[in-house]
ZALOPA-111218 format. One record per residue (C-alpha): x, y, z; residue in three letters. Coordinates in steps of 0.001 Angstrom, whole numbers, plus 500000, padded with zeros to 6 digits. Last residue first. Layout:
! ZALOPA-111218
XYZAla;...
//
This chain:
! ZALOPA-111218
474782532486065722His;473061532157069159Ala;475416535063070677Glu;475029537157067839Leu;471266536860067863Trp;470711537624071244Asn;470383536039074795Lys;472064532949073058Gly;471253529429071720Ile;473130527993068654Gly;471979525453065983Leu;474427524051063130Glu;472133522042060853Val;473442519054058728Thr;472105517692055410Leu;473241514230054810Pro;474634513386051237Val;472732511545048436Ser;469613513493049196Leu;466442513428051040Ser;464669516688051502Val;463369518462054398Ala;464631516083056883Glu;467652518034058013Gln;465642521252058661Met;462543519917060108Gly;464672517356062375Thr;466910520407063680Thr;463949522595064201Ile;461855520086066090Leu;464562518872068164Asn;465764522063069265Lys;462270523375069395Met;461173520448071953Ile;464398521042073857Glu;463744524772074320Ile;460075524615075069Glu;460167525551078721His;462279528496078249Pro;460275530363075584Val;461846530677072049Val;462090533630069881Asp;463213531676066588Phe;465856532265063795Asn;466303530214060483Leu;469504530440058585Glu;470546529421054781Asp;469795533010053382His;468394534921056444Val;465031533700057667Gln;463539535770060854Met;460945535346063603Ile;459781531683064135Met;457765531694067315Lys;457831529993070748Ser;454314529475072142Gln;453997525930071051Leu;450269524552069956Asn;451914521216069182Gln;450210521027065901Gln;450837524727065149Gln;454729524257066081Met;455000521088063760Ser;453119523011061024Lys;455614525869061294Tyr;458663523473061329Ile;457382521817058055Arg;456894525073056224Ile;460108526396057258Met;462001523287056154Ala;460175523276052913Ile;461388526921052264Lys;464974525991053341Ile;464831523456050564Ile;463654525763047838Asp;466250528272048534Ala;468912525620048491Ala;467434524229045385Thr;467637527817043913Gly;471219528396044707Gln;472306525130043311Ile;469917525265040115Pro;471040528757039792Ala;474802528692040234Asn;475746526570037077Val;473436528442034393Ala;474112531451036220Asn;477684531335035516Arg;477031530531031992Glu;474604533720031852Ala;477569535742033008Phe;480026534252030432Gly;477403534701027728Arg;477459538565028693Val;481277538743028763Thr;481732536835025622Ala;479250538847023505Asn;477891536835020900Gln;475060535711023166Ser;473964531834023451Asn;473367531963027112Ile;471868535423026931Asp;468303534454027228Pro;469052532316030579Leu;465557531525032176Tyr;465944530242035769Arg;463549527497036371Arg;461811525991039875Arg;461326522356038881Gly;461988521065042397Phe;465583519735042031Leu;466087523403040559Thr;465968524346036974Gln;468006525432033966Val;466776527737031029Tyr;466823528337027387Gly;466619524750026596Met;469514523810024459Glu;471842526503025676Arg;470759526222029225Ala;471153522205029108Glu;474811522755027497Asn;475575525243030644Ile;474235522572033071Lys;475935519866031486Ser;479405521795031543Asp;478897522245035510Met;478109518631036097Phe;480982517346034166Ser;483229519569036061Lys;481925518461039119Val;482412514944037885Lys;485969515209037626Pro;486454516105041485Tyr;490381515383042003Asn;491552516699038562Ala;488815519372038693Phe;490175520761041935Tyr;493837520711040949Gly;493037522356037612Asp;491262525064039909Ile;494009525512042358Leu;496876525446039661Phe;494811528265037871Gln;494684530109040929Ala;498411530036041386Asp;498901531099037784Lys;496415534123038356Arg;498657535248041269Ser;497256535201044635Ile;494906538064046328Asn;492478535036047047Leu;489488536746046138Thr;491386538281043013Gln;493160535151041945Ser;489732533196042321Leu;488133535821039850Gly;491210535591037366Phe;491289531733037566Ala;487465531839036513Thr;484460531658038917Ser;481914529235038063Gly;479861529766041136Tyr;480624526361042485Ser;484477526990041449Ile;484323530029043859Ala;482761528216046725Phe;485199524903046823Asn;488066527479045603Ala;487715529710048574Ser;487654526740051010Lys;490562525293049201Ala;492537528628049567Gln;491654528647053240Arg;492522525135053798Arg;495738525629052386Gln;496483528638054515Glu;495258526972057731Ser;497808524149056771Thr;496979520491055757Val;499215517996057566Glu;496493515895059034Asn;494531515241055709Leu;497827514031054031Pro;499220516420051406Val;498685516334047547Asp;498053520088047513Phe;494869519563045579Ile;493639516387047269Lys;494505517588051031Ala;493064520842050278Ala;489817519420049141Thr;489476517203052471Ala;490481520239054480Ser;487702522159052933His;485395519014053219Val;485964518928057159Asp;485082515293057163Glu;481477513971058433Gly;482143510725056763Asn;479127511118054425Ala;480483514669053535Phe;483775513346052452Ala;482326510439050809Gln;480102512515048526Ile;483030514495047354Phe;484965511400046729Gln;482127509753045134Glu;481464512640042656Asp;477481512173042082Gly;477235515745040426Cys;474044516779041688Phe;474376515439045347His;478124516660045547Ala;476885520199044352Ile;473941520006046763Leu;476292519393049432Arg;478532522427048410Leu;475565524488048646Glu;474342523455051892Ile;477599524258053555Gln;476049523660057052Ser;472282524818057032Tyr;472107527164060007Asp;469737527317063231Ala;469470530480065332Ser;467991530376068582Val;467308533480070669Phe;466102532787074154Val;462961533630076234Asn;463606534874080011Asp;463519538509079271Pro;460717538659076796Lys;460578539432072953Ser;463994537613072083Pro;466879539968071147Ile;468413541435067972Phe;470673544320069246Ala;473663541929069431Arg;473302541106065672Arg;474584544752065212Ile;477861543596066455Glu;478386541415063548Arg;479178544464061313Gly;481914545659063809Lys;483773542356063921Ala;483528542068060311Thr;482511539383057689Lys;478974539396059006Ile;477242542492057620Pro;473304542876057703Ile;472476542244054208Asn;470075539396054375Gln;468112541324056998Leu;466952544148054691Asn;464997546414057106Pro;462490547316056270Asn;462848545038053439Thr;463564541156053096Ser;464479538941050271Ser;463419535193049857Leu;465499533062047341Arg;463768531665044544Gly;466543532151041911Thr;464646535166040270Ala;464873537434043705Val;461527539462044029Val;458258537001044318Ala;458519535867047941Gln;459394538976050039Asn;459613538878053550Phe;458739542219054988Ser;460294543213058148Ala;458408544052061444His;460506545725064099Ile;458941545120067186His;457464547634070031Gly;453820546572068940Thr;452020549758068705Arg;455053552164068209Gln;456489550048065530Asn;460089549906065622Ile;461612551351062346Leu;463395554180063718Leu;465262552032066189Pro;466759550313063053Leu;468175553276061325Ser;470631554757063527Asp;472631551510063730Ile;471568549883060826Tyr;471836551720057333Thr;473352555136058418Ser;475646553953061195Leu;476700550647059856Leu;477368552728056276Lys;479473555159058069Lys;481735552571059828Leu;482178550580056632Glu;483329553894054678Arg;485711554860057380Phe;487223551446057244Glu;487708551540053642Leu;488923554957053785Ile;491549553770056698Leu;492743550742054812Asn;493422553023051632Val;495574555639053977Ile;498063552900054896Pro;499465553047051444His;499867550615048487Thr;498835547187050358Asp;495335548217050245Lys;495210549276046516Leu;493287546028045396Lys;490549546936047890Asp;490630550554046785Leu;489201549640043016Val;486409547175044234Asp;485397549589046813Glu;485086552343044188Gly;487443555149044066Thr;487878555660040253Ala;489430558806039231Tyr;486984561171037194Gln;487427561256033539Lys;483496561031033244Thr;483557557324032022Lys;485551556498035076Thr;489364556698035558Lys;491894554036036837Lys;495053555394038300Ala;498594554808036580Lys;501255555456038929Glu;499998554555042278Val;499953556135045465Ile;500163559547043837Gln;499677561604047113Met;498390564661045583Lys;497104563466042242Asp;496111559900042886Phe;494993559935046442Leu;494081563472047146Ile;492366564195043698Glu;490581560695043893Gly;489057561534047427Leu;487933564927046274Gln;486104563460043263Lys;484816560542045093Pro;483191562856047810Ser;482698560803051076Gly;486014561917052238Ile;485482565608052165Asn;488785567194052324Phe;491063568303055342Lys;494680568251054869Glu;497905566437054955Gly;496713563153053439Ala;498071561123056107Leu;496900563614059031Ala;493545563856057301Tyr;493144560005057117Ile;494028559629060689Glu;491614562451061721Asn;488709560668059983Glu;489744557565061586Val;489407559134065287Glu;486104560862064080Thr;484642557545063054Val;485688555850066195Thr;483895558312068239Ile;480663557926066101Ser;481337554289066371Leu;481030554203070213Glu;478069556657070211Lys;476019554560067891Ser;477024551281069509Ser;475322552750072992Asp;472364554005071089Gln;472028550548069348Leu;472477548599072996Ala;469912550951074223Gln;467585550210071225Ser;467486546567072025Asp;465206545414069102Ile;462579542571069215Ser;461585540686066234Val;458092540791064204Gly;455221538658065058Thr;453170539883062228Ile;456004539405059791Glu;456588535816061088Met;452954535067060805Thr;452608536272057180Ser;455834534337056192Leu;454386531081057497Val;450883531749055995Pro;452519532198052674Val;454786529165052684Leu;452101526511051889Pro;451777528912048672Thr;455342528460047331Glu;456406525106048411Ile;453813522197048205Asn;451150523867045749Thr;453627526106043446Phe;456382523454043069Leu;453564520817042580Glu;452245522936039918Tyr;455456523515038104Gln;455399521030035269Gly;455438523539032606Lys;451861522651031319Glu;450455522401034929Ile;451720525961035783Leu;450414527265032327Leu;447005525935032966Lys;446851527406036701Lys;448206530746035125Leu;445119530736032758Ile;442583529223035367Pro;443189531940037936Tyr;443961535109035606Leu;439915535479035339Arg;439518535299039201Phe;441976538058039580Thr;440434540126037124Ile;437225539739038832Asp;438454540237042351Ala;440491543674041233Asp;437420544710039245Glu;435199544325042443Cys;437496546744044295Ala;437637549283041601Tyr;433697549378040861Glu;432999549264044592Lys;435462552155045451Ala;433716554087042710Gln;430433553783043935Glu;431397554261047657Ile;433229557628047054Pro;437093557163047713Val;438245558569051241Asp;438598555395052864Arg;440777554086050101Phe;443406556602051563Thr;444730559863050430Gly;447851560738048876Gln;449162564113049860Asn;452392562729051766Lys;453544561170048695Gly;452181558520046187Lys;449874560163043432Lys;446297560557044153Gly;443521558488045891Ile;441161557485043075Leu;443159557870039733Ser;446313556660041982Glu;444568553296042384Ile;444764552762038574Ser;441607551500036874Val;442694548307035055Met;443780548088031348Glu;442704544616029848Tyr;444526542601027096Asp;443585539560029344Leu;447059537880029565Tyr;449558540515029338Gln;447309543783030154Arg;445989542002033326Ser;449207540587034341Leu;450615544110034260Ser;447920545517036425Asp;447909542848038714Leu;451779543177039659Gly;453831540427038744His;456443541909036726Arg;458961539611034686Ala;462266537894035741Asp;460652534832037817Pro;458212534096034685Gln;456141531046035382Ile;457125530719039069Ile;456647534471039661Tyr;453390534322037776His;451987531951040052Ala;453204533601043274Leu;451145536848041615Leu;448131534763040954Thr;447946533144044640Asp;445753530295044812Phe;445370528951048513Leu;444382525522049682Glu;441899525870052989Gly;442274528089055884Glu;442518531964056179Val;442242532777059981Arg;440039535975060976Ile;441168537709064111Gln;440584541290062788Tyr;444256542034062414Asn;444630538475061024Ser;442477539803058143Leu;445239542318057160Val;447867539601057395Ser;445914537106055242Ile;445355539867052605Asp;448964540933052519Tyr;450105537316052118Lys;447463536752049639Leu;449529538830046812Asn;446541538220044326Gln;443836536037045633Gly;442267532810045291Ile;440956530944048405Lys;440114527098047781Arg;437329525992050018Ser;438283524227053431Ala;436415526639055613Asn;438258528947057989Ala;437412532171055683Phe;433847531275055782Leu;433807530616059556Pro;435413533988060385Lys;433103536034058048Phe;430495537258060575Met;433247538170063176Asp;434579540537060455Ala;431123542322060247Ile;431441542863064073Glu;434998543946063742Gln;433968546708061627Ala;431679547907064022Lys;434090548071066797Asp;436433549541064496Gln;434450552625063688Gln;435529553299059947Ala;432557551059058609Pro;433593548120056193Phe;431788548192052714Asp;431404544411051265Val;431873544306047389Tyr;430293541733045123Tyr;431663540627041571Ala;430761539439038354Glu;432403539533034959Gly;433559536079035278Glu;432073534100038310Lys;433477533448041682Trp;434218536861042759Ala;434650538695046307Phe;435358542141047477Ser;436376543144050949Ile;436026546422052434Gly;437824549490054446Val;439662547163056562Leu;442374548826058787Gln;446092548591058175Ala;448791549188060759Asn;450498546126060766Ile;449766545342057167Thr;451652548398055843Glu;450027549207052543Leu;447560551375054402Ser;443737552189054805Thr;442649548966053245Thr;440714547113050294Glu;440832543537050580Thr;440656540845047896Asp;438808537780047313Phe;438522534541044859Cys;436345531695045469Phe;436543527978045533Glu;434541524942046565Ser;431557527020046863Leu;428571526572049226Glu;429991528976051846Ser;430075531813049186Leu;426413531701048831Gln;425841531707052777Asn;428349534693053137Ile;426647536759050462Leu;423167536186052407Asn;424849537260055542Gln;426273540414054027Ile;422992541321052721Asp;421172540801056102Gln;423948542933057604Leu;423097545606055099Thr;425840547103052921Gln;426808544888049806Ile;427608546899046608Leu;427325544655043500His;429268544673040252Tyr;427886543131037020Ser;430134543562034143His;429966544302030398Pro;433521545521029005Val;434084549092027588Lys;433994551308030695Asp;435912548683032831Ile;438557548715030145Thr;439832546384027202Lys;443036547723025726His;443910549511022713Leu;442329552959024156Ser;445359552820026922Val;448116552841024192Tyr;446271555365022059Val;445968557756024980Gln;449535557179026076Glu;450863557984022527Glu;449009561279022699Ile;
//
């Protein structure tokens, strides 16, 4: 009953007057194109057979440029006939008019399957809302409810619920398809002026037009290109690791004195804490079961050899299931490549995320984890893999933001900033810094920039809280402006309710004045970290746009294929290696002008591991 009342409170397609038209004949299509060609902006939306762009076929395209009015062009199932209609639209999409849409990366990628290039300025309502409210939902249904008080027709009411029995848009009767598709374009067009006004009011229109929307074609091209995977290398790794898993398993059983399910937290807890009693007072969860999470076992590494073996066992099992055995299943049969999705509107800080596979999470800290990168190879035997990484970009940004002369000087002189920090904290000459002192200073550099406490740093470095406090005190004594910068960000968040990046991307922190110290502490750490991480995210986006445009202008055959945190990866043809090295380095180093130089480490190899 509640659901019905809720829906009836909103405007719906049945209650709002509208004029939606079905366009089917070639003459009507040409007339529509002629009309659209005279406009300075129009909204469009594609209907397809699949959410996976690489496999999607066009079922129709809807267009809107006036409120309450829209047109739906029906595409035939025969792909040669569909291509003929698509060809008619090529000049329209290539013209200079502004193209408005919701999640335009998807539409641009689908149209590229029909060799249609989308040119001109873009206005993506999904990205606009992502900038306005980064933590909210950005789907068209929720935007329509939030800003227009309008409940849209759900796709599931037409093709059924998600699952193997769900139909495709091709199965929907043409009259219903027309109403649904036109509503999409119409609602998106109505949202456009509202969201544009909000972006301008918040001073974020430049961020939207200079960074987010120009990135759309870059990501679309990266997704379409995909990356090659050496399946044989993964099969070999799988066999090798499976043998290692069995060996580790047997060692665990030998130490435990019995066989048990290592993957069961309950059984593992009983073995470690009841039977073996590796610690006196073991931590328990709310369900009165022993806690055996990674954070718990990490602290118990030195208590008994079995703990390290269990951690190794878990890592190996995760590598096998998440990557080594899964990656070959993601290879597209038609292209022979893996086509990850790069998501622009998911992470609140502005960072990109990726799915199928999640490239950002491919382990790098362990030798076995790094081996996975060996399976990422160029598309042709003669091509090379080029990997370019910003060096210590977040620390450089802290130096820039806080204006600490000593910090800036260390970067300007090209010094090893971790050794320079160690020399100051431990009060020793630079050439006498030990590797252990450097390691501690490196952890301090990063931990402090993330607002870490003495307790947090003591955990990271496995040192006493007193020693961790010594490091933090020494750090702030030598870099006083870093502390001032951190305090100013927390105060800014308290006053404004948000912090922002160099380019105006905001991170809202509603918990910054919370009475709960833990909740407030988390918000305070975000207040310090979000401007740094968010600015780093903006900078690499600018670099990607610059490099992509340069590659297009020079008509290069090499391809940008992956973005992972502060790193860009390329599939480069042999005769373009020198051009690409120069173009990538320049594009990344000159993306923005700071008070410290941005430096890029570039590597070349036959695979991702070699290049990185």
